[in-house]
Structure formats: structure tokens, C-alpha cells
N, C-alpha and C positions, 0 to 999 in steps of 0.2 A: 504494500500500500504506500502511496506517496504522500507528500504533504498536502493537506486539504483543509477546508473550512469546516467548522462545527455545523452539523445538520440544522438543528433547531434548538433554541435555548432551553426549552423545558422537556425535551425528549427523555433525557436521562432521569430527571426527577419524576416524570410521569410514569415511566415503565420500570424503574430500577427494582422495585419489590417483586414484580412478576418474574424477574431473573434471579431472585434470591439475593439481591444487593440492596444497599440502603441509599437513599438520596444523598446522604452526607458524604458518600464516597466520591462524588463528583468533585474534581479538582484536587483530590488527595493523591499522594505519591506513595509508591511501594517499591522496595528492592526485590527484584526477581532473581532467581537462582542462576540466570544467564549472565549476571553481573551488571545488568542495566537497571536504571531507576525509571519507572514508568509512572505517568500521571493519567488518571482517568479523565477522559474528555467528553465522551458521549456514548450513545447506544445507536447502533444501526439495526433497527427492529426488523429489517428485511434480510439480515444476514443470519443464517441458521446456525452455523458452527462457531463463528467468531464475532458475536454481536457487540462486545464491549470494545469501544475504541479508546486506545491509549496512545500517548506520545512518549517517545524516549527522550534522552537528554539532548539529542540533536534536532528534535522536532519531527522526527519521522513517525508517521501514523502506523499503528499496528492493531490488528483485531485480535482479541483474546476471548477465550471461553469464560463465561461467568463464574464457573466453579474455580478456575485458576485465580481469578482476581479475588474472589471471596476468600479462598484459602490463604492468600498472602495477607489480607487484612486481619484474618483470624490469628495468624501467626504473629503479626505485629502486636495485636492486642494482648495475646498471651505473654509475649516477651515483656511488654510494658508492665503488666500486672505482676509478673515474677520479679522484675526490677523494683517495683514498689514494695513488695513484701521483703525483699532483701534489705532495702534501705531502712525498714522499720525495725529489723532485728539488730 
């Protein structure tokens, strides 16, 4: 996928939950196991396999599966909670 414009401002917020994502993920970044940091930009509701549109550090657009994006955010939250509990002890 090449560089492109966001589809419609409210597409992600409108459809996120139907993909198992939260509207708050829009604009959030996550570190992927491939070494890149991706930022959630939009949803392409016509794309069956890779509907979550993200950009990498260079601005290149990439489509990802919702479960991949969701898993990265869950890992980040678990890591954050573990760090909080370590700091309390």
C-alpha cells in the first residue's frame, strides 16, 4: 500500500467495536515485532483480510488484521500494569 489520505474522519470511531477494537485506538502507536512502530489511522471497511490501516515511521500505509492490532494493544496494557505493580513494591 502506498501513501494515501484518510478515508473519512469518523470511519474508525464508527466501526472500531465491530472489529473488536476501541475508538480510543485511533491515532495510538504500537511497537510491532517486525521492529516498526505503527500508528492506527483508519479502517477500510471494504477490505476483508487487512481492514485496519496503519502508518509506519516513514508514513507508509499498511493494512493489518484487527486481531494483530488488538493483540499489540493488549500486550502494551499488560506491560504497563506489570510496571505499575513493580513500582508499588
